[in-house]
N, C-alpha and C positions, 0 to 999 in steps of 0.2 A: 748324573742327575736323572731322576726318575720323573716320568710324566704320568699324570692320571690318564685313564683311558679316553676321556673326552678331549683333553688337550692334544694328546698324541694323534687321535684320529683327525682332528681339525688340521693339525700341522701337516699330516700326510696328505690330506685333501688339497692343500695349497699346491703341493708338487704334482699331484694328479691332475689338477685343473689347469696347470700352467700350459700354455700353448707353445710347445717346443718347436713345432714347425714354423710358426710365425716368427719366433725369435731367430731361428736358423736362417729364414729367408732375409730378415732384416740385417743379420750380420753379413751374409753373403753380398747383399746389395751395398752395404757400407764398405766392405772390402774392395768391391769393384769400383765404387766411388773414389776411394783412396788411391787405387792404382791410376785411375784417370786423372785425378788431381796431381799426383806425382809426375805423370808424364806431361801434363800441361805446364807444370812449374819447373821442369828440369832445366831449361835454358834460361830462365828468368833470374836465377840466383847464382852467386859465385860458388856456393856449396851444393849446387845442383838441387836446391829445394829442400835439403835436409832439415834446415832450421824451421821452415814453414810446415813441413810434414810432421815434425816433432810436436808442434802445437796442435795440428789436426789429430794426430794419434792420441794425444793426451785428452783432447776434447771428446774423442770417441770413447775412450776408456771411462772417463768421468760420466758420460752419458749412459753407458751400459750399467755402471754402478747405480746411478740414480734410477734408471728404468727398472732394474731388478729389485731395488728397495721398494719402489711403488707397486711392483707386482705383488708383493707379499705384505702390503700395507692396507689397513682398513680405510678405504677412501671416504666412507660415509661420515667420518668426523669433520670433513670439510664443509658439510652442510651448515654447521654451527658458525663458521667463520667466513662464509662466502659473502655476506653483505658487508661486514666491516672491511674485508679485503677489496671489495669493489669500491667502497667509499674512499679508502686509502689510495687506490689507483687513480681515482678521479682527482684527488688532491695532487698526486705526483704529476698527473698530466697537465695540471694548471701551472706547475713549476717551470714549464718551458717559456712562460711569459714573464718570468723573473730573470734577474741577471745570470742565473744558473743555466738558462736555456740558451743554446747556441745554434746557429744555422750551419747545417751540414748536409751535403749532397743536395743543395737547393731548397731545403725546407727547414723551418725553425721548429723542429720536433724532437730535438735531442737535448739532453741534460749533460752538462759537463761535470764529471765526478772527480776531475783533476788527475786521475790515473787512467781513466777510460771514459767513453761516452755511453750514454744509455738512452734508448728510445722507449719512453713509458707506454706507448701504445702496444708494445709487444705483449703485455700481460692482459690487455683488454680483449 
């Protein structure tokens, strides 16, 4: 597939402007954190923490994919949806006062989604 000169130069600029040093430092710190987490969980599980580490590594991989997607994404389109998103989050925060809201860790700020729990203040 051929690109016109403008599209090709803009595409190359994304890779030129990407902060490889920052991404490398974040990946190294993440790897160190996974090593520390594994050593802390080693004696806590019968499988020496392998099941919990699988979940953590899957989360890291998913986070890297999402981060790379947003690195090459035009974030200015969010300006159009920021207010409706804010109003939606206010509505979701009010759901903790309905029967969906549960008390967890000493505060009633969680919503029971039946497969997991969600704390709506995370997005505010």
